[in-house]
N, CA, C and O atoms as CSV, one atom per row, in Angstrom:
chain,resi,resn,atom,element,x,y,z
A,1,MET,N,N,33.710,-6.023,95.754
A,1,MET,CA,C,33.497,-6.420,94.570
A,1,MET,C,C,31.452,-7.648,95.350
A,1,MET,O,O,31.174,-8.336,96.332
A,2,VAL,N,N,30.837,-7.248,94.292
A,2,VAL,CA,C,29.294,-7.816,93.864
A,2,VAL,C,C,29.360,-9.230,92.847
A,2,VAL,O,O,30.126,-9.417,91.901
A,3,HIS,N,N,28.409,-10.043,93.321
A,3,HIS,CA,C,28.504,-10.900,92.054
A,3,HIS,C,C,27.164,-10.763,91.541
A,3,HIS,O,O,26.079,-10.702,92.119
A,4,THR,N,N,27.628,-10.713,89.797
A,4,THR,CA,C,26.402,-10.727,89.119
A,4,THR,C,C,24.835,-11.846,88.730
A,4,THR,O,O,24.930,-13.073,88.679
A,5,ALA,N,N,23.877,-11.297,88.562
A,5,ALA,CA,C,23.293,-12.215,88.792
A,5,ALA,C,C,23.942,-13.267,88.612
A,5,ALA,O,O,24.367,-13.867,89.599
A,6,LEU,N,N,24.239,-13.869,86.997
A,6,LEU,CA,C,24.940,-15.420,87.071
A,6,LEU,C,C,25.848,-15.955,88.171
A,6,LEU,O,O,25.493,-16.979,88.756
A,7,SER,N,N,27.244,-15.219,88.579
A,7,SER,CA,C,27.480,-15.751,89.559
A,7,SER,C,C,26.765,-16.213,90.907
A,7,SER,O,O,26.875,-17.275,91.518
A,8,ALA,N,N,26.045,-15.147,91.160
A,8,ALA,CA,C,25.807,-15.201,92.795
A,8,ALA,C,C,24.712,-17.021,92.014
A,8,ALA,O,O,24.399,-17.550,93.080
A,9,VAL,N,N,24.088,-18.052,90.763
A,9,VAL,CA,C,23.573,-18.293,90.786
A,9,VAL,C,C,24.754,-19.324,91.126
A,9,VAL,O,O,24.414,-20.452,90.769
A,10,PHE,N,N,25.792,-19.306,91.593
A,10,PHE,CA,C,26.569,-20.556,91.353
A,10,PHE,C,C,27.002,-20.593,92.719
A,10,PHE,O,O,27.010,-21.690,93.278
A,11,VAL,N,N,27.424,-19.395,93.455
A,11,VAL,CA,C,27.837,-19.179,94.777
A,11,VAL,C,C,25.914,-19.985,95.466
A,11,VAL,O,O,26.169,-21.189,95.468
A,12,LYS,N,N,24.897,-19.890,95.793
A,12,LYS,CA,C,23.790,-20.195,96.129
A,12,LYS,C,C,23.581,-21.551,96.084
A,12,LYS,O,O,23.644,-22.013,97.223
A,13,TYR,N,N,23.265,-22.738,94.892
A,13,TYR,CA,C,24.223,-23.487,94.726
A,13,TYR,C,C,25.045,-24.322,94.084
A,13,TYR,O,O,25.190,-24.883,92.998
A,14,PRO,N,N,25.756,-24.153,95.622
A,14,PRO,CA,C,27.287,-25.459,95.433
A,14,PRO,C,C,27.584,-26.729,94.208
A,14,PRO,O,O,28.669,-27.105,93.763
A,15,LEU,N,N,25.979,-27.279,93.820
A,15,LEU,CA,C,26.322,-28.400,93.211
A,15,LEU,C,C,26.709,-27.828,92.059
A,15,LEU,O,O,27.636,-28.265,91.377
A,16,LEU,N,N,25.619,-26.224,91.606
A,16,LEU,CA,C,26.854,-25.566,90.087
A,16,LEU,C,C,27.970,-25.700,90.225
A,16,LEU,O,O,28.579,-26.481,89.494
A,17,GLN,N,N,28.344,-25.278,90.804
A,17,GLN,CA,C,30.032,-25.359,91.213
A,17,GLN,C,C,30.464,-26.193,90.887
A,17,GLN,O,O,31.173,-26.091,89.886
A,18,SER,N,N,30.259,-27.858,91.693
A,18,SER,CA,C,30.729,-29.148,90.876
A,18,SER,C,C,30.576,-29.032,89.204
A,18,SER,O,O,31.408,-29.507,88.431
A,19,TRP,N,N,29.366,-28.316,88.786
A,19,TRP,CA,C,29.257,-28.670,87.495
A,19,TRP,C,C,30.146,-27.858,86.989
A,19,TRP,O,O,31.186,-28.337,86.537
A,20,ILE,N,N,30.015,-27.056,86.974
A,20,ILE,CA,C,30.969,-26.564,85.723
A,20,ILE,C,C,32.844,-26.188,85.634
A,20,ILE,O,O,33.674,-25.628,84.918
A,21,SER,N,N,32.661,-27.239,87.382
A,21,SER,CA,C,34.690,-27.311,87.331
A,21,SER,C,C,34.213,-28.652,86.363
A,21,SER,O,O,35.030,-28.661,85.442
A,22,PHE,N,N,33.589,-29.386,86.237
A,22,PHE,CA,C,33.812,-31.256,85.610
A,22,PHE,C,C,33.535,-30.723,84.435
A,22,PHE,O,O,33.498,-31.538,83.514
A,23,CYS,N,N,33.299,-29.468,84.130
A,23,CYS,CA,C,32.590,-29.031,82.420
A,23,CYS,C,C,34.531,-28.922,81.976
A,23,CYS,O,O,35.390,-29.397,81.233
A,24,THR,N,N,34.346,-28.108,82.880
A,24,THR,CA,C,35.468,-27.156,82.374
A,24,THR,C,C,37.501,-27.544,82.673
A,24,THR,O,O,38.553,-27.316,82.076
A,25,GLU,N,N,37.193,-28.016,83.561
A,25,GLU,CA,C,38.656,-28.685,84.324
A,25,GLU,C,C,38.424,-30.498,84.101
A,25,GLU,O,O,39.453,-31.136,83.880
A,26,GLU,N,N,37.555,-31.000,84.142
A,26,GLU,CA,C,37.782,-32.427,84.049
A,26,GLU,C,C,37.246,-32.828,82.123
A,26,GLU,O,O,37.990,-33.221,81.224
A,27,SER,N,N,36.613,-32.705,82.093
A,27,SER,CA,C,35.738,-32.852,80.541
A,27,SER,C,C,36.479,-31.367,79.418
A,27,SER,O,O,36.515,-31.476,78.193
A,28,SER,N,N,36.631,-30.991,79.639
A,28,SER,CA,C,37.210,-29.597,78.865
A,28,SER,C,C,39.201,-31.106,78.373
A,28,SER,O,O,39.382,-31.926,77.473
A,29,ILE,N,N,40.023,-30.684,79.475
A,29,ILE,CA,C,41.193,-31.360,79.632
A,29,ILE,C,C,41.117,-33.308,78.362
A,29,ILE,O,O,42.092,-33.898,77.898
A,30,SER,N,N,39.948,-33.615,78.254
A,30,SER,CA,C,40.075,-34.700,77.708
A,30,SER,C,C,39.805,-34.458,76.398
A,30,SER,O,O,40.280,-35.217,75.553
A,31,ALA,N,N,38.847,-33.156,75.949
A,31,ALA,CA,C,38.251,-32.769,74.407
A,31,ALA,C,C,39.480,-32.292,73.867
A,31,ALA,O,O,39.693,-32.276,72.655
A,32,THR,N,N,40.325,-31.890,74.752
A,32,THR,CA,C,41.305,-32.143,73.736
A,32,THR,C,C,42.457,-32.762,72.853
A,32,THR,O,O,43.323,-32.290,72.115
A,33,LYS,N,N,42.137,-33.847,73.197
A,33,LYS,CA,C,42.938,-35.047,72.729
A,33,LYS,C,C,42.023,-35.915,72.080
A,33,LYS,O,O,42.616,-36.730,71.374
A,34,LEU,N,N,40.810,-36.029,72.068
A,34,LEU,CA,C,39.196,-36.302,71.530
A,34,LEU,C,C,39.725,-36.486,69.772
A,34,LEU,O,O,39.588,-37.670,69.467
A,35,PRO,N,N,40.330,-35.563,68.461
A,35,PRO,CA,C,40.981,-36.055,67.380
A,35,PRO,C,C,42.296,-36.610,68.223
A,35,PRO,O,O,42.013,-37.427,69.099
A,36,GLU,N,N,42.955,-36.453,68.152
A,36,GLU,CA,C,44.092,-37.956,68.704
A,36,GLU,C,C,43.107,-38.814,68.955
A,36,GLU,O,O,43.541,-39.872,68.498
A,37,ALA,N,N,42.033,-39.021,69.406
A,37,ALA,CA,C,41.865,-40.517,70.145
A,37,ALA,C,C,40.749,-40.967,68.875
A,37,ALA,O,O,40.178,-42.030,69.115
A,38,LEU,N,N,40.448,-40.445,67.844
A,38,LEU,CA,C,40.144,-40.644,66.870
A,38,LEU,C,C,40.794,-40.850,65.904
A,38,LEU,O,O,40.451,-41.926,65.413
A,39,GLN,N,N,41.765,-40.259,65.218
A,39,GLN,CA,C,42.589,-40.330,64.017
A,39,GLN,C,C,43.961,-42.107,64.886
A,39,GLN,O,O,44.132,-43.148,64.251
A,40,SER,N,N,44.627,-41.828,66.342
A,40,SER,CA,C,45.543,-42.596,66.523
A,40,SER,C,C,45.171,-43.671,66.685
A,40,SER,O,O,45.982,-44.504,66.280
A,41,ASN,N,N,44.077,-44.163,67.204
A,41,ASN,CA,C,43.345,-45.026,68.106
A,41,ASN,C,C,42.280,-45.651,68.378
A,41,ASN,O,O,42.156,-46.005,69.551
A,42,PRO,N,N,41.373,-45.930,67.579
A,42,PRO,CA,C,39.979,-45.580,67.902
A,42,PRO,C,C,39.500,-46.513,69.188
A,42,PRO,O,O,38.442,-46.319,69.787
A,43,ARG,N,N,40.678,-47.803,69.588
A,43,ARG,CA,C,40.196,-48.561,70.796
A,43,ARG,C,C,40.238,-47.489,71.869
A,43,ARG,O,O,39.087,-47.511,72.306
A,44,ARG,N,N,40.799,-46.712,72.434
A,44,ARG,CA,C,41.541,-45.694,73.300
A,44,ARG,C,C,41.131,-44.333,72.722
A,44,ARG,O,O,41.320,-43.730,71.666
A,45,SER,N,N,39.970,-43.937,74.805
A,45,SER,CA,C,39.352,-42.961,74.530
A,45,SER,C,C,40.470,-41.754,75.039
A,45,SER,O,O,41.471,-42.214,75.589
A,46,ALA,N,N,40.394,-40.122,74.900
A,46,ALA,CA,C,40.833,-39.241,74.804
A,46,ALA,C,C,40.611,-39.341,76.299
A,46,ALA,O,O,41.711,-38.960,76.701
A,47,PHE,N,N,40.244,-39.478,76.855
A,47,PHE,CA,C,39.934,-39.618,78.778
A,47,PHE,C,C,41.500,-40.725,78.612
A,47,PHE,O,O,42.416,-40.130,79.179
A,48,GLN,N,N,41.844,-41.663,78.203
A,48,GLN,CA,C,42.530,-42.378,77.801
A,48,GLN,C,C,44.306,-42.225,77.863
A,48,GLN,O,O,45.181,-42.960,78.321
A,49,ILE,N,N,44.327,-41.174,77.311
A,49,ILE,CA,C,45.344,-40.422,76.617
A,49,ILE,C,C,45.577,-39.679,77.622
A,49,ILE,O,O,46.472,-39.935,78.427
A,50,VAL,N,N,44.613,-38.414,77.726
A,50,VAL,CA,C,45.275,-37.297,78.598
A,50,VAL,C,C,46.331,-37.997,80.281
A,50,VAL,O,O,47.516,-37.830,80.571
A,51,TYR,N,N,44.876,-38.993,81.249
A,51,TYR,CA,C,45.429,-39.935,81.782
A,51,TYR,C,C,46.641,-40.360,82.129
A,51,TYR,O,O,47.285,-40.146,83.156
A,52,GLU,N,N,47.013,-41.279,80.728
A,52,GLU,CA,C,47.331,-42.787,80.234
A,52,GLU,C,C,47.819,-43.303,81.259
A,52,GLU,O,O,48.882,-43.185,81.869
A,53,THR,N,N,46.376,-44.232,81.438
A,53,THR,CA,C,45.305,-44.515,82.076
A,53,THR,C,C,45.534,-46.068,80.281
A,53,THR,O,O,46.179,-46.055,79.232
A,54,GLU,N,N,44.436,-47.214,81.045
A,54,GLU,CA,C,44.535,-48.153,79.833
A,54,GLU,C,C,42.746,-48.137,80.703
A,54,GLU,O,O,41.948,-48.735,79.980
A,55,MET,N,N,41.927,-47.469,82.316
A,55,MET,CA,C,41.407,-47.778,82.463
A,55,MET,C,C,39.896,-46.412,81.915
A,55,MET,O,O,40.070,-45.197,81.820
A,56,ASN,N,N,38.603,-47.144,81.663
A,56,ASN,CA,C,37.929,-46.278,81.555
A,56,ASN,C,C,37.360,-44.940,82.710
A,56,ASN,O,O,37.462,-45.178,83.913
A,57,HIS,N,N,36.975,-44.040,82.412
A,57,HIS,CA,C,36.317,-42.442,83.349
A,57,HIS,C,C,35.781,-43.733,85.238
A,57,HIS,O,O,35.930,-43.514,86.440
A,58,PHE,N,N,35.484,-44.329,84.844
A,58,PHE,CA,C,34.298,-45.007,85.772
A,58,PHE,C,C,35.624,-45.867,86.454
A,58,PHE,O,O,35.803,-45.128,87.422
A,59,GLN,N,N,36.514,-46.775,86.572
A,59,GLN,CA,C,37.407,-47.479,86.682
A,59,GLN,C,C,38.500,-46.407,87.541
A,59,GLN,O,O,38.707,-46.336,88.753
A,60,TRP,N,N,38.844,-45.954,86.888
A,60,TRP,CA,C,40.040,-44.467,86.782
A,60,TRP,C,C,38.839,-43.740,88.308
A,60,TRP,O,O,39.300,-44.204,89.351
A,61,ILE,N,N,37.719,-42.932,88.584
A,61,ILE,CA,C,37.587,-42.153,90.118
A,61,ILE,C,C,37.436,-43.685,91.647
A,61,ILE,O,O,37.360,-43.593,92.872
A,62,GLU,N,N,37.451,-44.516,90.996
A,62,GLU,CA,C,37.156,-46.113,91.297
A,62,GLU,C,C,37.194,-45.362,93.006
A,62,GLU,O,O,36.219,-45.017,93.674
A,63,ASP,N,N,38.659,-45.277,93.373
A,63,ASP,CA,C,39.679,-45.812,94.604
A,63,ASP,C,C,40.498,-43.851,94.672
A,63,ASP,O,O,41.552,-43.423,95.144
A,64,LYS,N,N,39.181,-43.094,93.848
A,64,LYS,CA,C,39.290,-41.302,94.297
A,64,LYS,C,C,38.017,-40.936,94.744
A,64,LYS,O,O,37.038,-40.701,94.036
A,65,PRO,N,N,38.119,-40.888,96.401
A,65,PRO,CA,C,37.259,-40.877,97.184
A,65,PRO,C,C,36.638,-39.319,96.305
A,65,PRO,O,O,35.631,-39.448,95.609
A,66,GLU,N,N,37.275,-37.997,96.405
A,66,GLU,CA,C,37.309,-36.649,95.867
A,66,GLU,C,C,36.174,-36.413,94.606
A,66,GLU,O,O,35.202,-35.684,94.409
A,67,TYR,N,N,36.878,-37.441,93.913
A,67,TYR,CA,C,35.720,-37.152,92.032
A,67,TYR,C,C,34.861,-37.500,91.561
A,67,TYR,O,O,34.039,-37.111,90.732
A,68,VAL,N,N,35.277,-39.199,92.765
A,68,VAL,CA,C,33.313,-39.474,93.309
A,68,VAL,C,C,32.289,-38.668,93.381
A,68,VAL,O,O,31.151,-38.690,92.912
A,69,LYS,N,N,32.878,-37.954,94.045
A,69,LYS,CA,C,32.195,-36.795,94.696
A,69,LYS,C,C,31.425,-36.229,93.705
A,69,LYS,O,O,30.274,-36.384,93.296
A,70,HIS,N,N,33.096,-34.988,93.212
A,70,HIS,CA,C,32.101,-34.538,92.606
A,70,HIS,C,C,31.846,-34.603,91.561
A,70,HIS,O,O,31.434,-33.563,91.047
A,71,PHE,N,N,31.997,-36.322,90.365
A,71,PHE,CA,C,31.048,-35.879,89.365
A,71,PHE,C,C,29.597,-37.307,90.091
A,71,PHE,O,O,28.534,-37.274,89.471
A,72,ALA,N,N,29.634,-37.737,90.570
A,72,ALA,CA,C,28.325,-37.338,91.796
A,72,ALA,C,C,27.112,-36.424,91.478
A,72,ALA,O,O,25.977,-36.654,91.061
A,73,GLU,N,N,27.826,-35.227,91.855
A,73,GLU,CA,C,27.706,-33.740,92.445
A,73,GLU,C,C,26.997,-33.965,90.808
A,73,GLU,O,O,25.874,-34.109,90.326
A,74,SER,N,N,28.560,-33.885,90.285
A,74,SER,CA,C,27.739,-32.730,88.613
A,74,SER,C,C,26.110,-33.654,88.032
A,74,SER,O,O,24.961,-33.290,87.781
A,75,MET,N,N,26.967,-35.174,88.022
A,75,MET,CA,C,25.342,-35.247,87.926
A,75,MET,C,C,23.968,-35.575,87.767
A,75,MET,O,O,23.247,-36.126,86.934
A,76,GLU,N,N,23.811,-34.636,89.676
A,76,GLU,CA,C,22.244,-34.234,90.335
A,76,GLU,C,C,22.191,-33.311,89.788
A,76,GLU,O,O,21.088,-32.774,89.688
A,77,VAL,N,N,22.998,-32.887,89.367
A,77,VAL,CA,C,22.756,-30.968,88.560
A,77,VAL,C,C,21.784,-31.410,87.482
A,77,VAL,O,O,20.582,-31.185,87.340
A,78,LEU,N,N,22.855,-32.264,86.601
A,78,LEU,CA,C,21.769,-32.687,85.459
A,78,LEU,C,C,20.413,-33.263,85.056
A,78,LEU,O,O,19.772,-33.161,84.010
A,79,GLY,N,N,20.090,-34.125,86.611
A,79,GLY,CA,C,18.786,-34.991,86.887
A,79,GLY,C,C,18.012,-33.791,87.213
A,79,GLY,O,O,16.857,-34.201,87.319
A,80,HIS,N,N,18.025,-32.621,87.414
A,80,HIS,CA,C,16.635,-31.160,88.179
A,80,HIS,C,C,16.206,-30.576,87.080
A,80,HIS,O,O,15.378,-29.668,87.147
């Protein structure tokens, strides 16, 4: 099996893997609860509903080094 031009970019630049994973796995799950968050309780974010927490995203990842690394790599991609 051979990579396409697009998939080869993700192999060549591992930070892009973190960014795509953040967008598709972490952010998209919160997006599914956005209507509920907007309609039911405007003081509670979609993230808080999904992860059943009162913490915001940054508080929640604070003691999860694997998420901190993943998030930092994702944001690094946006800085380029």
